[in-house]
C-alpha positions as CSV (number, residue, x, y, z in Angstrom):
1,X,-0.3,0.4,-0.1
2,X,3.0,2.6,0.7
3,X,5.7,3.2,-1.5
4,X,8.9,2.4,-0.1
5,X,11.1,5.2,-1.9
6,X,8.3,7.4,-1.3
7,X,8.1,7.0,2.5
8,X,11.7,7.1,3.1
9,X,11.8,10.3,1.2
10,X,9.1,12.0,2.7
11,X,10.0,10.4,6.5
12,X,13.4,12.5,6.2
13,X,11.4,15.6,5.0
14,X,9.3,15.3,8.3
15,X,12.6,14.6,10.1
16,X,13.9,17.9,9.1
17,X,10.6,19.6,10.3
18,X,10.9,18.1,13.4
19,X,14.2,19.8,13.8
20,X,13.2,23.1,12.3
21,X,10.2,23.3,14.8
22,X,12.6,22.9,17.8
23,X,11.8,19.0,18.4
24,X,14.4,16.5,18.9
25,X,13.6,13.4,16.4
26,X,15.6,11.1,18.5
27,X,13.2,11.4,21.2
28,X,11.8,8.0,22.6
29,X,8.1,9.4,21.3
30,X,9.6,10.5,18.2
31,X,11.5,8.0,16.7
32,X,8.9,6.4,14.4
33,X,7.0,9.7,13.6
34,X,8.4,11.0,10.5
35,X,7.8,7.3,8.8
36,X,4.4,7.6,10.7
37,X,4.2,10.7,9.1
38,X,5.1,9.6,5.6
39,X,2.7,6.9,5.8
40,X,-0.3,9.2,6.8
41,X,0.2,11.5,4.5
42,X,0.2,8.4,1.5
43,X,-3.4,7.7,2.9
44,X,-4.8,11.3,2.6
45,X,-3.8,11.8,-0.5
46,X,-4.0,8.5,-2.0
47,X,-7.1,10.0,-4.2
48,X,-4.4,10.9,-6.9
49,X,-4.2,7.2,-7.7
50,X,-7.7,6.7,-8.6
51,X,-9.6,7.7,-11.9
52,X,-13.3,8.4,-10.3
53,X,-14.2,8.3,-13.8
54,X,-13.4,4.4,-14.1
55,X,-15.3,3.6,-10.8
56,X,-18.4,5.3,-11.6
57,X,-18.0,3.1,-15.2
58,X,-17.7,0.1,-13.5
59,X,-20.9,-0.5,-12.1
60,X,-23.3,1.5,-14.6
61,X,-26.7,-0.6,-15.2
62,X,-29.6,0.0,-17.6
63,X,-32.7,0.8,-16.0
64,X,-36.0,3.0,-16.1
65,X,-35.9,4.3,-13.3
66,X,-36.1,7.9,-13.4
67,X,-36.6,9.6,-9.9
68,X,-33.9,11.1,-7.5
69,X,-31.5,8.7,-6.5
70,X,-29.4,10.1,-3.2
71,X,-26.8,9.1,-1.3
72,X,-26.3,11.6,2.0
73,X,-24.4,11.4,4.7
74,X,-21.3,10.6,3.0
75,X,-17.9,11.4,5.3
76,X,-15.5,13.9,4.1
77,X,-12.2,13.5,5.0
78,X,-9.5,16.1,3.2
79,X,-6.8,18.3,3.5
80,X,-6.8,21.8,2.8
81,X,-4.5,22.9,0.1
82,X,-3.5,26.4,1.6
83,X,-2.5,25.0,4.8
84,X,-2.7,21.0,4.8
85,X,-4.6,21.0,7.6
86,X,-8.0,19.0,7.7
87,X,-11.6,20.0,6.7
88,X,-14.4,17.4,7.4
89,X,-18.1,16.8,7.1
90,X,-20.4,15.0,5.0
91,X,-21.4,15.3,1.4
92,X,-25.3,14.6,0.2
93,X,-25.1,13.3,-3.5
94,X,-27.9,13.2,-5.8
95,X,-28.8,12.5,-9.1
96,X,-32.0,11.7,-11.6
97,X,-31.2,8.9,-13.9
98,X,-31.8,8.8,-17.3
99,X,-31.7,5.3,-18.1
100,X,-28.8,4.9,-16.4
101,X,-28.2,4.2,-12.9
102,X,-24.7,3.3,-10.8
103,X,-23.8,1.1,-8.4
104,X,-24.7,3.2,-5.0
105,X,-21.4,2.1,-3.2
106,X,-19.6,3.9,-6.0
107,X,-20.9,7.5,-5.2
108,X,-19.0,7.4,-1.8
109,X,-16.3,6.1,-3.5
110,X,-16.2,8.7,-5.9
111,X,-16.7,11.7,-2.7
112,X,-13.2,9.6,-1.7
113,X,-11.2,9.9,-4.4
114,X,-11.6,13.7,-5.0
115,X,-11.6,14.2,-1.2
116,X,-8.2,12.1,-0.7
117,X,-6.2,15.0,-2.1
118,X,-5.4,18.3,-1.6
119,X,-8.4,19.8,-2.2
120,X,-10.8,23.3,-1.8
121,X,-14.4,22.4,-0.5
122,X,-15.5,24.6,-3.6
123,X,-13.9,22.6,-5.9
124,X,-14.6,19.2,-4.5
125,X,-17.9,19.9,-4.9
126,X,-17.6,20.7,-8.4
127,X,-15.4,17.5,-9.3
128,X,-18.0,15.3,-7.6
129,X,-20.9,17.2,-9.7
130,X,-18.8,16.6,-12.9
131,X,-17.8,13.1,-12.4
132,X,-21.5,12.3,-11.7
133,X,-22.7,14.5,-14.7
134,X,-20.0,13.2,-17.4
135,X,-20.3,9.4,-16.5
136,X,-23.8,8.7,-16.2
137,X,-25.4,11.4,-18.2
138,X,-28.5,11.9,-16.0
139,X,-30.9,14.6,-16.3
140,X,-29.4,16.6,-13.1
141,X,-27.0,16.3,-10.2
142,X,-27.0,18.0,-7.4
143,X,-24.3,18.0,-4.5
144,X,-24.1,19.4,-0.7
145,X,-20.9,19.6,1.1
146,X,-20.9,20.5,4.7
147,X,-17.4,20.4,6.6
148,X,-15.5,21.8,9.2
149,X,-12.4,22.9,8.5
150,X,-9.5,22.9,11.3
151,X,-7.7,26.1,9.2
152,X,-10.5,28.1,10.5
153,X,-10.9,26.9,14.1
154,X,-7.4,25.9,15.4
155,X,-5.4,28.7,13.7
156,X,-6.2,32.4,12.2
157,X,-9.9,33.2,13.1
158,X,-10.4,30.5,15.4
159,X,-13.9,29.9,15.0
160,X,-14.8,26.8,16.6
161,X,-18.6,26.3,15.2
162,X,-18.0,27.3,11.9
163,X,-19.3,25.1,9.4
164,X,-19.1,25.9,5.4
165,X,-21.7,24.5,2.6
166,X,-20.9,24.6,-0.6
167,X,-23.5,23.5,-3.3
168,X,-23.2,22.7,-7.1
169,X,-26.1,21.8,-9.1
170,X,-26.8,20.4,-12.9
171,X,-30.2,19.8,-15.2
172,X,-33.4,19.9,-13.5
173,X,-31.7,21.0,-10.3
174,X,-30.7,24.1,-11.6
175,X,-33.8,24.5,-13.9
176,X,-36.6,23.5,-11.7
177,X,-37.0,24.9,-8.1
178,X,-39.3,21.9,-6.9
179,X,-36.8,19.7,-7.8
180,X,-33.9,21.4,-5.7
181,X,-36.3,22.1,-3.2
182,X,-37.3,18.3,-2.9
183,X,-33.7,17.7,-2.5
184,X,-32.8,20.5,0.0
185,X,-35.9,18.9,2.5
186,X,-34.7,15.0,1.8
187,X,-31.4,16.0,2.7
188,X,-32.4,17.5,5.8
189,X,-35.0,14.9,6.8
190,X,-34.3,12.3,9.0
191,X,-36.1,9.1,7.6
192,X,-34.0,6.3,9.1
């Protein structure tokens, strides 16, 4: 799962970072930290190795279903590209099929593939929307993401209770207010 050369190279850099911030990388608690951080970074950014379009294309099925399909409360974990600090929350993704549906597990996998990269929430929202639109060509796609950003909570403005919401729509979700409202109502509803 981890590339040995990348792990070694990154570990050397993280050892230097520890020194630069005034730590002793030879201290017992830090002896393996550079390697652990190197592996963590590879995991947290493994989305670069995934083609989200290919994920969707693996599980497309022909169906005449034409009502809204929503996968909501998908966990999102990403790293802000500006500070490389985490942001996390939930994504809600819907589409209205036009003769094709996708295996439901592929939608969270698309979310993961894009979120496991250095990101900004706004681009993440659009990338998810565009992938579903491009691969399924549905009558519309809706994506809403709600996240807490550690770059705002741990540093800078230090607003611990702030949440950022972003949205992106295509097709019927853009053209039809009733369709968009139905999506928002279903996302907010506690049906289970």
